[in-house]
N, C-alpha and C positions, 0 to 999 in steps of 0.2 A: 519718205525718208529724208532727213536733213543731211545734205552732203557738204554743208559748209564745214571746212576742216577747222579744228580747234588747235592744231599744231601743224607745223610744216609750212612750206612756201608754195606759191603757185609757180611752177616752173614750166617753161616752154622750151623744148629742146629741138633745135633744127638740125637736120641731117648732117651726114658726112659732107665735108667740103662745102660749107655754106658760102657765105656772102662776101662779095667783093664790092663794097658800096661805092657808089659814085657821089663824090662831093660836087656841089653845084658849080657852074661855070665861073661863078664869082669867087671861088675859093682858090687862091693862088698859094704857091708853096710856102710863101712867107707868112701866110695866115695860120699854118698848121703848127701845133705845138706837140711835143712828145715828152713824156715824163717817165721815169722809171722808179721802181720801188724795190727794196731789198727783198730777197726771197725769204720765206718764213724760216725761223730758226731751226725747225725740225725738217726742213726740206733737204733732200739729198743733193740738190743742185747748189752750186756756189755762185751761179750767175744771177744777175739782177733780173727782176721780172718786169717786163715792159708794161707800161700803162696804155690805155686807149689814147688815140690822138683826138684832137678837137680842132674845129675850124668854125669860122662864122658861117651861119646859115641864113643870114639876112635879118631884117627887123620886121616885127609885127606891125599891124596897122596903127597901133598906139605908140610905136617907137621903141618897143622893147627888143633888144638884140637877143637872138637865140643862137644856140650852138648846134653843130652836128658832131657827134662822137662816133668814132669808128673803132670797132673791136676787131682784133686780128689774132689768128692763132698761127702756130708753126707751119701749118699746111698752106698758108696764104689765103685762107678763107677770111672774109671780112663782112661785118654787119655794121650798118650805119643807122644811128638813131638820133633824132633831134629831141631836145627838151620841149619843143612846142608840140603839145598833145602826146608826148611820149611816143612819137611816131617812128615806126620802122620804115626807113625810106629806101633801103637798098640791101640786097643780098646777092652775092655772086657765088654760084656753085658750079662745079664742073659737069660737063656732059660725058657721054660714053667715050669720047675721044680726048677727054682731059681739057676741053675748052671751057673757060669760065664764062658764065653768063648771068646777068642780073635777072632774078626771078620774081621781083617785087614791083608792083605798079606804084608810081609816085612821081614826085617832082624834083627838079634840080635845086630849088631853094624854097624858103618859107612862103614866099609870095604866091606860089602855086596852090598852097593849101589854104590860102585866104582869099583867092580870087573870087569875084561875084559868081562866076560860072561854077566853081567848085562848091561854094557854099550852097548855091541853088540846087545843084545835083545831089549833094550830100552823100558821096560814096564812102567817106571815112577811111581813105586809103591808109593803111598801116597803123592806125591810131590805137591808143589805149582807150577803152570804152568803159564809162561809168557815169553816174553812180549805178545805173542799171542798164546792162547790155540787153538789146532787143526791145520788144514792144510791151507797153502796158496799156491795156484797153481803156479808152476814153480819157487817158491821162489822169486816172484816179485809182486810189487803193485805200483800204482801211487797215490800220495797224493798232492793235491794243485798244480798239474801240474808237479811234480817232480817224477821221477822214482827211486824206491829203490830196491836193490837186496839183498836177504837173502841167507843163506846157505841152500843147498838142502840136507837135512838129512833124507828124507823119499822118496826114489825113486826120481822122478823128482820134488818133492815138499818140502816145508819147513814145519816142524812139531814142535809144542810146544815150540817155541822160538828159535830154532836153535841148533847149536852144543853145546853151553853152555848157556842154558836157565836158568830161575830162579830155576829150580830143581837141578842145579849143583853149586850153589853159597852158601857161608856161610852168613847167615843173622845175623844182630845184634839182640840180644834177650833181652827182658825186661819182666821178670815175674811179675805178679801183682795179685791183689785181690780186689774185690768190692762187693757190695751188690748183683750183678749178678752172682758171683762165681769166681773161680780161672781163671786166664787168662795168655796168653803169647802173647806179642806184638813183632812182627818181622818186621824189617825195612831193606830196600835195595834200593840203588841208582843205577839205570841203566844208564850209561853214554850215551851221544849222540853218535850214531853210533854203539853202542854195538849190535853185531849180525846183523848189517845192519839197525837197526831201528833208525828213527830220534828222536831227542829230549832227554834231560836228564829226565828220568822218576823216580820220587820219590814214592816208594811204601811202604805202611804199611799194615800188615795183623795181625789181632788179633783173636786168638783162645780163646774162653771162654767156660768153662764147667759149666753149670748152675745147680741150685738145683733140677730142674725137669729133669735132665739127658739129656740136650740138649748141643750139641757141636756147638757153633757158630764160624764161620770164617768170620771176617769182613775184606773186602778189600777196600783200599783207594789208589788212585794214582793221581798225578799231573804231569804236564809236562811244559817245557819251550819252546817247539816247537810242532807244530802239529804232532801227531803220531797216531798209532792205538793200541788199548789195548783190550785184551780178557783174563781175569784172571779166573782161576778155580783151583780145587783141583782134583788130579788123584788117589784117594783112590780106591783100589780094595777090594770089600766086598765079604765075604762068610759067611753067617749066620750060617753055619755048619762047619766052617773052622777047628775047633779043631779036628774034626773027619776025616780030610783029604779028604773030599768028594768034588766033583765038584758042580757047581751051577745049573745044568740043571733042577733040580726039583723045584727050586725057582720060585714062581709065581709072575709075574710082571704086574703092571698096569701103563699105561702112559696116562695121559689126553691130548692126542694129536691126532687130526684128520688128520694130514698131516706129512709127513717127507721129508727131502731134498734128492732127488735122486742123486746118485753119479756115477762117471765114474769108470773105472777099477783101478784108482789110489786113489779112495775115495775122489775125489774132486767133490763138488756139480755141477750139470749141470745147476742149476738155477730153475729147476722144483720143485714145492712143490706138491707132489703127495698125494692124499687121501689114507689113510691106509685101508679103508674098503675093505674087500674081499681079503686082502693080509696078509702074515705072519708078517707084520709090525703093525697089528692092536692089540694094547694092551689097548684099551679103556675099555675092560673088562679083568679080570685076565687070564693070560695064563702062563703055565710053560715055562721057557726059552728053554728047550729041545724039546718042543712039535712040533715046526715048524722050528727050526733053520736049519735043513737040507735043507729047501727050499730057504735059503738065502746063496748064494755062499760066502764062507769064514766065515759066521757067522755074527752076529749083530755088526756093528761098524758104526752107522749112527746117524744123528742128527734128533731128533723129534721136530716139531714145536708145542710148547705148545699152548693150546687153549686160555689161557690168557697170555698176553704179558707184562702187567704192574702191579705194585704192587706185594706184596708177594703172590704167588699162588701155588697151588699143581703142582708138577712136576713128582712124581713117588711114587709108593707104592710097596714094596716087602714083600713076606711072604714065610718062609721056613717051610713046614709041618713037617719036621723031628724034629725041635727044638722048633717050635712055635714062633720063633723070627720074628718081623716085622721091616721094615724100611720105614719111610715116608720122602719124600723129598719135600721141598718147596723152591721157589726161586723168584727173581724178574727179572730173565733173560728170554729171549724169546724162548730159546732152551735148549735141554738136549741131550748130547751124551751118548747113551747106548751102551756099549762095553762089550763083553762077553769073554774076555781073549783068543781070537782065536789064538794069536801068541805065547802063552805060550806052550812050548814043553817038559817040564820035565828037561831041562838043569839047571834050577835054583833051588837051595835048600835054603829055607828060615829059619824062626825062628824054632829052635829046630830040624833042618834038614829036615823039611817038603819039599817034592818035589812039585814044582808048575807045574802041567801038564795043558794040554789044558782045558779051561773053569774052572780053579781053582778059579776064582773070576770074578766079574762083576764091571763095572764102571758106575757111573751116574754123568757125568760132566756137571754141570749147566753152560750155556755159551751163547754167541752170536753164530751165525751160522759159520761153516767153510768157509774160503775164502771170508768172507764179504768184505774185502778191494777191491776185484775184482768183487763184485756182487752188483751193485748199487741198486737193488731191495730188497736186504736184509737189516735188521736193521743196522744202521751205528755203527762202532766201533771206529770212529775218536774221539780223545780227543785233545782239543785245550788249549793253555795257558789261565789261568784264570778260567778254568773249573776243577771240581773235579770228578773223577770216584769213585762212591760208588755203592755197590750192596749187596744184601742179599740172601743167600741160607741157607737152613735148612735141616739137616739130623737127624731124630728122630727115636730112637729105641723103640720098645715095645714088648709085648708078647701076643699071642693069644692062649688060652688054649682050 
């Protein structure tokens, strides 16, 4: 079944009391600007609506200056996003005692996302992923009878859009504000043939921080030639990140009775295997570390969500140490649950935090990996005249 939406937006909603984002150490108060906009005419409020703040986030290796935008709501929740890679760099959310903590892995400035160590490791911290999230076998696919070749940047396969995917480009940024909350609209035009993909793809992504502490990420895309599209966000969460702990004690629930079996290079074999009786069964809560040793290499698989259409539950996470919870909903048919298996302590993030193995987990709402080569999987094809729209929601809360 094709679950590319023809109307609507891809929204990602993050929980109650989300983010208080850390601006880099090079961001002084005089670098920050604040603007306001008048409330909509039909608003009951007569007060002006604050706009997101912005500050320099440094320069890319080619000298392009990039910005860090911080969205804030009345609860003091803050989310910071840079237009380099559309990257979510920081989220501060409260714990059971009301203490705010950053639950996102990342860096203090853009140089961290471009360092040789980061590029070699390729963890994609917080980035927007495209043109195709996840893996495509052999870096090849055929569409409408024509073969296309992509860069092989993950062993024998293509991963997350290639050598220079959407995570490594500078997006055009437009901060905004509405009755829904502060927002940041990011746009990028991926030219025909970029990274081997056909068609000129025009992409718009809107992050919105709502009054009820939800971070929405709306994805829209159109093309002038048949292509494949699978957009997602690659945030690494750690609900106890401020304490420098790993995520193995986090309890995860995934409403999925099946998962996509993969080969040694993490490419789906085509089999959708029942999770019952396996360490992949998260239909009831289990700590990440409880059975991870039974999975060679750790969790890095796509779960087939029980509901494939409309906005539906995709994951729930609970950290007993802080009481923080994370709820994910999406309109996508799958979710990639990844447990930071390849982090090895070589990367130092915000405030000098060392990112070791299992320092964070990812919940990437998506179509299935290698769908262009798997005719039985939901289609990721997008044709001229169609609009790709999708909705995912990440919502934080507290359990006392």
